[in-house]
VEXVO-863516 format. One line per 5 residues: for each residue x, y, z of C-alpha. Coordinates in steps of 0.02 Angstrom, whole numbers. Each point is the difference from the previous one (the first is absolute). Layout:
VEXVO-863516
X,Y,Z  ... .
This chain:
VEXVO-863516
79,1608,-1148  10,-103,148  156,68,58  -89,156,-11  -148,-51,96 .
131,-58,126  83,168,19  -185,83,9  -55,-110,118  178,0,128 .
-17,208,-6  -183,-10,43  33,-129,156  137,125,47  -115,148,6 .
-138,-91,82  142,-48,136  66,170,18  -174,85,30  -50,-145,110 .
142,34,116  -29,192,-25  -186,-46,66  70,-119,151  127,134,52 .
-111,154,11  -135,-102,77  141,-66,119  64,190,34  -190,35,46 .
-3,-145,123  142,50,72  -46,183,33  -167,-53,68  67,-134,115 .
130,125,73  -68,87,158  67,169,31  179,2,94  -33,179,87 .
-80,20,180  -165,-70,1  23,-187,-50  -70,-57,163  -162,97,-49 .
-155,-70,34  -71,45,-166  74,-25,-185  -74,120,-143  43,-5,-190 .
-7,152,-99  4,-28,-196  33,181,-72  95,64,-153  168,25,20 .
20,173,-71  -119,131,-45  8,178,-74  -49,91,144  75,-122,142 .
-175,-29,49  23,-199,46  172,26,49  -58,115,145  -151,-90,28 .
108,-159,30  116,89,125  -167,67,94  -56,-167,-7  165,-79,84 .
-8,138,157  -178,-32,20  25,-198,-10  136,13,131  -95,114,111 .
-153,-124,-1  133,-162,23  3,-68,-153  133,-57,-142  -43,86,-147 .
73,-93,-158  -10,100,-178  4,-74,-177  0,108,-136  -12,1,-180 .
37,106,-137  -157,116,-60  -1,-75,-180  -3,-185,58  -145,-111,-61 .
-141,-50,102  77,-170,7  154,45,84  -94,107,141  -130,-153,13 .
164,-117,17  47,108,142  -168,-25,90  -3,-185,-26  179,-14,67 .
-44,119,157  -123,-118,37  111,-136,40  73,87,123  -168,24,86 .
18,174,82  -143,87,108  -35,112,-137  57,88,-160  -9,174,-80 .
8,4,-196  -18,146,-129  -30,-82,-176  -100,15,-148  -167,-58,-1 .
23,-172,-110  -77,-163,1  164,-107,55  20,138,151  -151,-8,64 .
-12,-190,-8  154,1,92  -76,130,119  -155,-115,26  106,-157,27 .
91,84,145  -160,58,87  -60,-180,-24  148,-53,93  -49,111,156 .
120,135,-53  -67,188,5  42,97,-147  19,200,6  -9,92,-164 .
117,147,-16  -50,125,-105  -48,-108,-151  -154,-51,57  -37,-172,-63 .
-190,-10,-42  -86,-165,6  122,-94,105  1,-61,171  125,144,72 .
-60,41,167  42,185,-17  58,130,-112  102,132,47  29,147,-123 .
-66,171,-64  -167,21,-64  17,47,-187  -163,107,16  81,96,138 .
155,26,-93  -112,84,-152  -98,95,134  136,62,89  93,51,-161 .
-149,116,-33  7,87,155  179,43,-36  -36,78,-152  -162,88,72 .
130,82,110  144,33,-86  -89,73,-145  -157,103,63  -26,55,-173 .
-71,-168,-61  117,-121,-119  -27,-108,-145  89,-162,61  102,-145,-69 .
-11,-157,101  154,-92,-37  6,-183,63  146,-102,25  11,-202,-59 .
-86,-55,177  -154,116,-17  -4,-4,-190  -147,80,-69  -141,-130,-50 .
36,-113,166  -112,-10,142  150,118,103  -1,125,-139  -169,23,-16 .
-25,8,209  127,146,-12  -88,103,-144  -169,-31,88  99,62,167 .
45,156,-97  -161,40,-65  -78,-15,161  122,95,87  -13,146,-123 .
-190,-8,14  -38,165,62  139,94,-120  -86,26,-172  151,78,-39 .
124,-156,36  -42,-116,-147  94,-187,-41  32,15,-174  95,-143,-40 .
75,-156,75  157,-77,-67  114,-158,54  196,20,-20  94,-123,-105 .
157,-89,75  138,77,-25  110,171,70  -76,110,-122  -178,-62,8 .
-57,172,112  124,104,-118  -117,-48,-144  -145,32,86  55,173,61 .
50,41,-182  -179,-64,-54  -91,111,125  126,173,-52  -40,-40,-173 .
-172,-64,-42  -90,38,175  12,188,42  -170,-20,85  84,-99,145 .
80,88,121  51,-125,120  54,-194,-3  -26,-117,141  142,-128,-7 .
-62,-164,122  182,-67,-4  147,91,94  131,-32,-147  -115,54,-132 .
-47,163,77  187,9,36  38,-24,-183  -132,143,-47  63,118,108 .
166,-13,-70  -65,4,-168  -71,154,31  175,72,69  82,-51,-157 .
-142,72,-102  9,168,107  -179,-31,-1  -37,-5,189  -156,102,55 .
-73,-48,-173  -56,-162,54  -24,-34,188  37,-172,76  -80,-96,147 .
110,-148,58  -23,-160,79  91,-63,169  153,67,89  153,-54,-92 .
137,123,63  28,47,-189  -160,46,-19  -33,95,155  151,100,-48 .
-79,59,-150  -171,41,99  124,125,106  68,66,-145  -167,45,-72 .
11,-108,-157  -132,-114,78  -154,68,80  -41,-129,126  12,-186,33 .
-124,-146,37  93,-105,136  -31,-160,69  94,-66,141  100,-161,-28 .
52,6,191  -177,5,46  -48,-148,-124  144,-99,57  -43,6,186 .
-195,-32,-27  41,-151,-105  99,-88,131  -140,55,134  -145,-80,-105 .
108,-156,-35  50,-14,183  -167,17,52  -60,-123,-118  137,-127,62 .
-57,11,188  -167,-26,-56  -92,158,-8  -78,91,-125  31,152,-94 .
-64,121,-122  -19,-62,-177  56,163,-75  138,108,96  36,163,-88 .
161,86,60  -62,178,-65  78,137,-101  60,178,9  26,138,-104 .
191,65,8  40,170,-53  114,134,-16  88,53,154  -30,-184,83 .
-174,23,54  -122,-146,-33  -175,-63,61 .
């Protein structure tokens, strides 16, 4: 029995040592990343900004926003240091990035992160240290962030209603399909639905018949298309607030040879989605501008770093993209 206990204790001790070593290695890597200033032109910049954003996203929104931030920072005489995380990372990992970022004492931090107590606490700590924080696309209500740069969900819904009204003059029963970022029942999802109803207020022949959130996985939007075709023949238009979801739905219609039986309004300006718009499979797309968002975020951070004031809410705007390349 004692021999067994010795073996168990040895295994437990080894496992703890491995876990501890891994944790130390991760922390050391993060500290190394955050301490390493950019080596590209701009090292002698007067200001240092840190951007904490997802490393990848379906429509390349953050990748494009980050590229725009880099250009805007160089133009403003600042060095931009990106710190990225995987979209599936827990709030603890993002909070750790914020905490480690504070060690470098930058002139400002731009962050896109989910609302979570640990994230809010880390943002508040940065603000308490005199480092202004600009939230990008994902607002952090209740935190000490100095400004929010992002699309107003209410405006997304209102413009979606306008796109439906202009694309379908004879009216339509509409399904609003939200991505997980704008989940049904969340404040952002509720704002989109409210905006749609307001945008369609003068069109009594346009009605929001259902609201749904897509599940995770490549076949999620295809499942919704199957459901709408089989069980909701009254619905003629589906508005997908998610570039990949809209693309998946459109491809499902092509595969089922049902193009025209259900019309799609998409979201964002992903090249693949825009190709489907030009083919007429997708009627229109509500597009944000990651380039404008990135530029506005840097301008806000630089204004704050210089001791100036900026608007608490900055909306980069939206446009409708239609077949033929026209937009508004």
